[in-house]
N, C-alpha and C positions, 0 to 999 in steps of 0.2 A: 716139168717136174720140179717140185719144191722140196727142200730139205731144211729141217731145223736141227742144229747140232749143239748140244749143251756141253759145257766143260766147267771145271773148277770145283767139282765135288771132292769129298775126301773125309778123312777122320780128323776131328778137332776136339780139344778138351772143352769142358764146361766153361763158358765165359769167353771163348775164343771167337774168331771171325773167319768167314769165308766169303769169296766173291764168285758167284756163278755168272757164266756168260752163255748166251744162246745166239748163234749166228744163223740167219736165214740165207739160203742160196738157191740158185736155179732161176727159172723163168718168173721173175717178180716184176709186176707193174707197180703195185702199191701195197703197203702194209697198213692196216688199221690198228686195232688194239693188239698189244702184246702182253702176255700173261705168264705168271708162274703158278703152277699147282704143285702139290706134294701128296704123296701117298705113303703112309706108314704101314707096317705089317699088320694085317688083319683089320685095316680101317679103309674107309672110302677115300677116294681122291678128293682133295679140298683145294679151294682157291686160296692162294697166298697173297698175291699182289697183281695189279694190272696197271697198264699205262696206255693212254690213247696216243694217237699220232701227233697230238699237239702238247703232250706232256702231262695231262691230267692223270693223277694217280689215285689208287684205292688199295687199301690193305685190310687183311683179316685182322680182327681185334687181337688175336694171339701174337701177332708180330709187329703191331704198331709201335713205333718208337725204337725198334731194334733192327728192322729190315728197311732197306731203301731200294726201290726199283727205278731204273733209269734206262734210257735208250739212246743209241746213236743212229739216226735215220740214214746218214750217209753210208754207214756200214751194215745196215739192216740187222743190227744187233741190240739185244736187250740184256741188261745186267740185273743181278740181285745181290746187293751188298748185305750180308748177314752178320750182325754184331751181337754180342752178349748171348751167344748160342746156348741152348739148354738141351738136355737129353731128349725132351719131348719134341724137339725140332728134327730128330732123326727120321729120315724118310727118303724116298726117291723123289727128286724134284724134276718136274717136267716143264718144258717151255711150250707155249701155245700161242698161235697167232692167226689173225684173220687176214688173208692175202688174196689179192687179185693177180692173175697171171697175164691179163691183157685188158685193154680198155673196154672191150665188149664182153669180157668174161665176168661171171658172178663172183662174189666173195666166197671163199672156201676156208675152212678151219683146218689147221695143221698142228701136229704134235711132234715134239722131239722124242728121242729114245729114252730120255731120263738120265739123271746123274745121282749117284748115291751120296747122301750126306749123313755122316754118323757122328754124334756128339757123345763123348764119354763123360761119365760123372765123377 
């Protein structure tokens, strides 16, 4: 059984910062890509940022230059540093990862439960 648990969400003012964390736990053999998604009320879930197991990153255009994704492979944890936050960043942020639970097992995709980020104007 694998779990992804996010933390670090909350209420912040326009221009403020937050740091999200997502820790993977359970029967983990290897983790490939780790990703952050978000879903605002009434909107579809969208990709925010991703990072491969060797540290290559990719960002949505709307967050480039403001958000930074990083990971600690020893801790099976991915982070999202969010700076210069705007009201339009308000959403539930979800962690996502591709994980193998054993050397003979296939890759499976897992989601966290989400953490609320609210930016006031």
